[in-house]
N, C-alpha and C positions, 0 to 999 in steps of 0.2 A: 389512403387507407384509413378506415374509421377507427376511432379509439377502442371500441369493443373488440374489433378484429385484431388490432395490435395486442391488446391485453390477452386475448385467447391464444394468440401465437406465442406470446412471451411465456405464458403458463405451460404451453406444450413444450417449448424449448427447455424450460427448467425441468420438466418431467423427463425429457429425454436424457438430460445430463445426469439426473439422479438415478434413472434406471440403468444407464450404461455403467455408472460408477458401481452401483450395487451388484450388477452381474460380474463386473471385472474383479472387484475385491473378493467376491464369493467364489471366484474361479469357475464360472459357469462353463461346462464342457464345450458347449457350442461356440464359445468365443476363442477357444485355444488356438485354432489355426489363424485367427485374425489378430492375435496379440503380437506386439503391442501397437504397431503402427496404425492399423485401421481403427482400432478402438480409440486411440488418441485423436485421430483425425475426426472421428464422429463427435467426440467431446468438444474439440475446439470449434468445429463448424456449428454445433448447436449453441455453444456459448456466444459466438459471434452473431448468429441470427437473433438469439434471445436478447443480447445487449442492445442491438440495433432497434429491435421492436420496443423494448422497454423505454428507450430514450424518446420514443414517439408517443408514449402514454402520459397522460397528465399525472402530476405528482401525487394527487390524492389516491389514484389507483395504483400508480407505479410503486410507491413505497411499500404497501402491504405485499405486493407481488414479489418485490426484491427480498423482503424478509422471509416470507413463506418459502420462496424458492431456495434461498440460502439455507434455511433450516432443513428442508427436505434433502438437499445435497449432503449436508453434514450427517443426517441420520442414515442416509444410504452408505456413506463412507464408514460409519460406526458399526455397520451390520456384520463385520467380519474382523478377525485379527489383522494386524499389519501385514501387508503384502509386498510393499516396495522397499522397506528398510527395517532393520532391527535395532535402530538407535534407541527406541523407547525403552528397551530392556535395560540399557545403561541408565536412562532417566530413573527408572524404578529403583535400580540398585543404589544410585547415588543418593536418592531421597531416603532410602532405608539406612544407609551408612550415616548420614547426617542426623537422622532422627535418633540414632543410637549414641549420639554425642561424640562422634569421630569426624574430624575434618575430612571432607571428601577428597581433598587434594593430597592427603598424607599417604594413602596406600592404593595400590592397584587392586582390582577386584579379586585377583588370584592370590593375594598376599596371605600368608598363614595367620596374620593378626585378625583377619576378617572371616575366618572359617566358620565361626559361630553364627554368622549372619546368613549363611547359605540356607536356602529352602528349595523345595522341589520345583516350584514354578520357574525360577531363574536358573536353577542348577539341576536340570533333569539328567537322568543317566545317559540318555541318548542325545544330549545337546550338541549343536553343530561345532562348538569350539571347546577343545579339551586342553587341559594343562596337566603337568605332572607325568606320571607313567602312562603309557599308551592304553587306550580303551578299545576293546574289540567292537563296540557299537558305534563309534564315531571317530572321525579322522582328527589328528592333531590340528591345531590352528595353523593355517598356512603361514610360513615365515614371512612371505611378502606382505601380509597384512599387518605385521607388527611394527614396522618402521625401525629406524636406526636406534631408538632408545629402548627397544623392546626385545633385546636378545634373551634367549631362554635363561631363566633364573633357577639355579639349583635349590632344592629343598621346598618347592612349591607343593602344597597338598594337591593330590590328584583329584580330578573331577571334570565334568563337562557342563557347559553353560550356554545360555542363549545370548550372553553379553559379548558383543564383538570386542576384539582386542583386550581380553581379560588381563593381560600382563602389563598394560600401560595405564598411567594415571588418566583421570578424566580431563576432557578438553573444555568443558562448559563453564562459563563465567559465573560469578556468585549469585546474581539475581536468578539465573536459571536454576542453580542448585537450591535456592530457597523455594522456588516454584515446585521443584520435584519433591521437596520435603513436605510442603503443605499438601500437595495432592496425595502423597503417600499417607500422611497422617489422617486425612479425611476418607481414605479408601477403606471399604469393608474388607475383612480378612478373606483371603483366597478369591479375590475379585479379578485376578489376572491383569491383563493389559487394558481392560475397559475403562477404568477411572482416568488413566492418563490420556487415553483417546478422547474421552468425553470432555476432559478439561480443555484439550486443544480445540475441539469442536465449539465449545462455549466461547473460547477466545475469538474464534473466527466469527461467530455470530455477534459477539460484543463489538468487534471491529466494524461490522456492517452497521450496527446501531450508531456507533460513534461517528462513522462517516456521514450517515444521513443527518444526524443532529448537528454535527460540526459544519458541514457544507451549508445546510439551511441557515444556521446562525450567521454565517459569513455572507449570506446573500447569494450563494452559488447553487448549482443544480444538485439536489440530493439524489437524483436518479443515477448519477455517476457511480454511486455505491454498488451498482450491479456489476461493474468491472472487477470488483473484489468478490462479492458474495457468490457469484456464479462461476468464477474462474476455475477451470479444472485443477490448476496448481493448488488452490485453497482446498478444494474438495478432497483431493487425493492425499495431500501432504499434511493437512490439519486433522480432519476427522478420522482418517485411516492410519497414517503413519505417525501422527501426533508430534510433528517436529516443533522444536522450541522456537523456530523462526516465526511462528504465528504470534507468540507473545511479544517478541521483539517488534513485529510489524504493528501491533496494537499500541505499544508504548511510543514508537516513532510517530505514528499518525497522531496520537494525542499531543505529542510535543509540537509538531508542526502546526496543528490546528490552534494550539495555544499561542505560539509565537507569531501567528499571522495577524493577531490583533494588537495594535499599538497602544496598549493601555498602561504603559509605565514599567518601572523596574521590577515590581513584584511579579508581573506576568512573565517578564523575561526570565526571572529566576525560576518560576514554576516550569516554564517550557524547557529551560536548560536542564533542570533536574530530571524531568521526564526523558529527555534525550540521553542524559547520562545513564539512567536506568536501562534504557533500551540498548545502549552499547554494552552495558554490563550483563545483558541477557544473551546477546550474540553480537559479535564484533561488527557485523555488516552495517548497522545504522550509523557508524562513524562516517559513512559516505554522505550523510545528510548534513554534517556539520558545516561545510563551506556555504551551504544555502541559507543558513540562519545567522550569518555574521554581518549582514548589512544593517541591522538595527540592534543597537546596544551590544556590540560584539564582545567587549570586555566582560560585561555582566553575564551574557550567555555562555561564553567560554569558561568563565570561572564556575558557573553553576554546573556545567557538564563535567568539568574536571573534579569538582567537589563531590558530586553524586557518585561518579565512578570510583574515585578514591575511597570514599566512605565505605562502600560495600566490599572493596578489595582488602581494606586495611586489616580486619580481624583475621582473615586467612593468611595475609602476608606475615603478620606477627606470629601466627601459629606454625606455618610450614615454610616460610621464607620463599625461595625461588621456585619451589615446586608448585606454586599457585598458577603458573602458566600452563601446567599440565602437559598434554600431549601435542600442543600447538606446533612447536618446532618440528616434531616428528611427522605430524600430519602434512605440513608444508613440504617437507623433504620427500615424503612418500608419494604425494600427489604430483610431484614434478615441478613445483614452483621454485624450489631452490636451484634446480639445474636449468630452468627455462623451458623445459619440455612441455609444460602445461599451457603456455601462451601460444595457442595454436594459430592465431591470426598474425600476431607479431612475428612469429618465427618464419612467416613467409617473406618478410622484408628485412629482418635482421637475423644474425646467427643466434642459435639457442643460447649460447654463452652470454650474449648481450641482451637477451629478451627481458630478463628481470629488470635491468637498468632502464630499458626502453619503456617497460610498463610503468615504472615509477615516474619517469619523465612525462608520459602521456597523462597519467592521473593527476600529477602536480599541475600541469598546464591547464587541464580541464577544471580542476579545483580553483585555480586562480581566476579563470574566466567566470566561473559560477559566483565566486565571492564578489567580483566586480560588477557583474551584470544581472544578478537575480533580482526579482521583485520581492521586497520584504513582506508585502501583503500576500504573496503566494510563494512561499519558500519551497513548496513541493515541486515547482517547475525546475528550479536548479537542481533539486535532489533527484529528479527523474533523469536529467542529463548525466549527473555524476554517477548514479547507480547503473544506468544503462551502459555508460562507457566502461565502468568497471566490469560488468558482465562480458562485454565484447572483448575487453583486454585479457581478462583472466580465463575466459571460456571454461567455466566449471562443468564437470560432468554430472554433478548431483542435481536431481530434478527439483529440489526444494529451495535452492539458493535464490531463485528469482522472486520469492514471496515478498520481499521488501519492495521490489520494483512494482509488483502488482498493486500494493496498497498506495504507492505514490501515484501511479497512473490513475487510480480511482479518484484521487483528489484533483489531479491535473486535467484529465480528460483527453490527453493526446494518446489515443488507444494504439497507435502504430508501434509504440514502444513495447507493447505486449508481445510483439514478434520475438523479442529476445527471451521472453519467458517461455514461449512455445518452441524455441529452437531445438532443444534436445528431445522434446516430446515427439516432434515430427521428423526428426532424423536420429532415431535410436541406433545403437550399434548393431542390434539384431532386429530389424524391422519386422521380419516374418521368420517363422520356424525354418531352421537350416539355411538362413541367409545372413551374411554379414556385410554391413555397409562400411567400406573403407573410408577412413577420415570423416566419420560421421559428425563429430563435434565441430571440426573445421568447416564442413559443408553447411551445417545448420546455422552456426553463428555468422558465417559470411553472408548467407542468404538473408538472415534477419537484419544484419547491419545495412545491407543494400536496400532492403525494404524501408527501414526507418529513414535512411537518407533520402530516398526517392520521395517519400510522403512529405518529409520536411521541406524539400525543395519545391514540391508542388504547392504546399501551403504558402510558402514565401511568395511564389509567383501569383497566387490568387490574392494574397494580401496587397501586393504591389498594384494589383488591378482594382483595388478598392474594397475587397471583402476582408474585414478585419476579424481577428480572433480565430480560435480553434472551432471545429464543428461543435464541440461541447459548449463553447461560449455562445454560439449562435442558437443552440438549443435552449440554453438557460435564459436568454434574454432576446427581445426583439431587436432587429436592426434599427439603426438610427434613421430618422426620416429626413428627406431632402429639405434644405432650408427654403422657406417661402420667400417669394420676391417682396420687395418693398422695404420700408424702414425698420422692420422688426428685428433684423440683424441676428437671426438664428443661424449659428455657424457651428462648425466642428463636425466630426463623424466618429463613430465607433468608440474606441477606447482613447483616442487622442484628444487632449484638451484643445479647445478652440483658442484662437488668438483674439485678443480684444478684452474688453472689460465686462465681466459678468455674463458671458455668452452662455445661453442655455438652449438645449434642444429637447423638445417634448415629443414622445411617441404617443399617439392617440390610443384610445381604448381599443380600437379595431386593429391596431398593429400587433397585438399579442398573437404569436403563431398558434395555429390550430393544435399543434403537438403539445402545447403547454396548457390547453384549456380542457375542461371536462364538459363534453357535450351533454346537455340535459341536466346539469346539476352545477350549483355554485355560480359565482359571478367572476367575470374576468378581472385580472389584476390591472391596475393602472400603473404603467411604467413611465417614470420620469427620468430621462437620461440627462445628467448634468455635465457640461463641458465648460470649465472655467479657466481663464488665464491665470498665470502665476501672479499677475499684478493685482488681481481682484482681492481685496482684503476687507471689504466692508461687511459688517455683520448684517445678515438678512434673516428676518424671522420667517418661519414657515407658516402657511395659512392654517388656522385652527381647523378648518373643515377637512384637512387632509388627515388629521390624527385618527379619527374613528375608523377610517377606511383601511388602515394598515397598508400604506402604499409600499410597493416593492420598488426599491431604487437600485439601479445598476451602477457598477463602477464607483463604489463609495469613495475610493481614494481621490476621485476627481471632483468631489463636492467643493463648493466654496469654502475656503479655509475656516471661516468663522460662522458658517451656516449652522443652524440649530435644528435638531429633530423636531417634528411637529409635536411630539409629546414632551418636549422640554429637555431632552437629553443633550449631552455636550457634542461638540463638533466631531465629525467622522465616526460617531457611533452608528453601527449598522442596524437598521430597523429589521424587525421580523419580516420574513417573506412569506406570503400566503395569500389566498384569495380574499377578496373583500368580504367583510362580515356585515355589510349594509343590509338593511331590511328588504330592499327591493332594487330592481334594475334602475328605477327612477332615481333612487338615492345614490346609486353608483354613478349614474350619468351626471348628477349634480356635483358630486365630489370631483369627478373628472373635469368638469368645466371650471370649478373653483381653482383646482390645482393648475390648470393650463393658464387661466387668467393671472394667477399669482406669478407663475414662471415668466410669462410675457412681461408683466409689469416690472420685474427685476431688470429685464434686458432693455426695455425701451420706454418704461414709464407709463403714466396713465393714458397716453395717446396711442396705445397699441391697437393695431387693426384687429377687429374681432373681439375686443374686450367686452366682457359680459356674456360670453358663451356662445 
């Protein structure tokens, strides 16, 4: 399939996603009988097709497509008030309370001390949740939604509101509360929910930019950002419902991209602080902690704890234990305290034991991640940890998988997105007047089986000689067979070769068509290094390689004392991009120079073919 055909197909897929989201959030009458199952099925099918097509387009065309498609999807989601959740009204209220100089953890929204902050948008006469004396225009708030700490309180001023659970304290951590306050302070008067929705949409777009820049800087495939930018979870739950999870995902991605570069203690501290702020935005990024403890664990752990403690401390001093908010009540209300919510574990253990079983499973997986994760790619372990947590806890809320989506966009193992799609494709009421029994259990079980099957298939293919994920093979060419004779080119894929200074060179023609731009630019020269642990001699890079901006794969397998052609220190990852040489002849000359240099390291001046 040609590059332009793939690009056109990608653009069409993004347009379908944006169009369906716009019709869905604006409650187009023609979609009513297809809601929600068929609408979600179309969204996920268009997303899968678009992502597959984008990964076959060269980066120069794919990156603008990804960004423009992501912006279009967020604008479509912004075109209507929130449809899937009313959490953002609590966001607006908490920001208003904190802007008034009151700690948001001190009082519940219905408290008489906050009556002066009520205004018509959040407290309309016909709001869905009412407190105080009964109102003829709206039903009192259902007792089931209040949780065990929210029993009716006497003396509450009467009124109706859009804020869910108005009798309980907020559940959101301090960084989230600061975000609500900043957005509220920057919002024009009487602007409704649009500012908080726009802020979430901007966070989603900023995360796409971060992924593209961060992956490119690490020598990985920036096109993987499409797995975040075009995902239906991000479109619906960021731009429309404005969930705080999008900010937590941004901070977690920034932390992991920072910690993936082994540049010393300061970088470890910066990455740990970012991860601590992510945890203080929403608790879910704590699942990424085991994956970052392979490199400088004490420094990273201390930075995470210090950042989290620093933002909690002022509230702890002000309100004491109330800083935990409604979290215990939420866990009890949603069935985690009783074990009812663990829908897959309850198939093999009694519900009364499900909570302990969940803790044991997560602890075991966390220990395995700490022991086996790659410190240069911490998101791989974080994907396993977060995906396992979703399978164990089986949440019913559609925005909880957002962290998993951003981790998959860094890792490239797209099969894990099945856990993000599980509740979209198995809703409780898939069609009007139809109820799907055990919807959550069915969805998560099918997703877990799919992830397991794909993982086993990949393991089988790797044992047959195909190394790396499909995303890895898209991002770089396969290693070439070792030539016969005394040149001793050995090794394959990501595995270091045995022997002294062994090197494998992928020629210019080995770059896959999916990574090249037909009709424009010059192909990258890929030099794959595979060195033994015994090789410790310093080896200078050929000066002729520097102007060409060579793209090097698997930088963690460079010779330990090798230097970058531009004089940078060992293991510094070079910029990845097309050659900027003046002509194809110059590119060919640089290619020959680099191949000759690589061969001379392996077998000295007597290499066959020396001289190009």
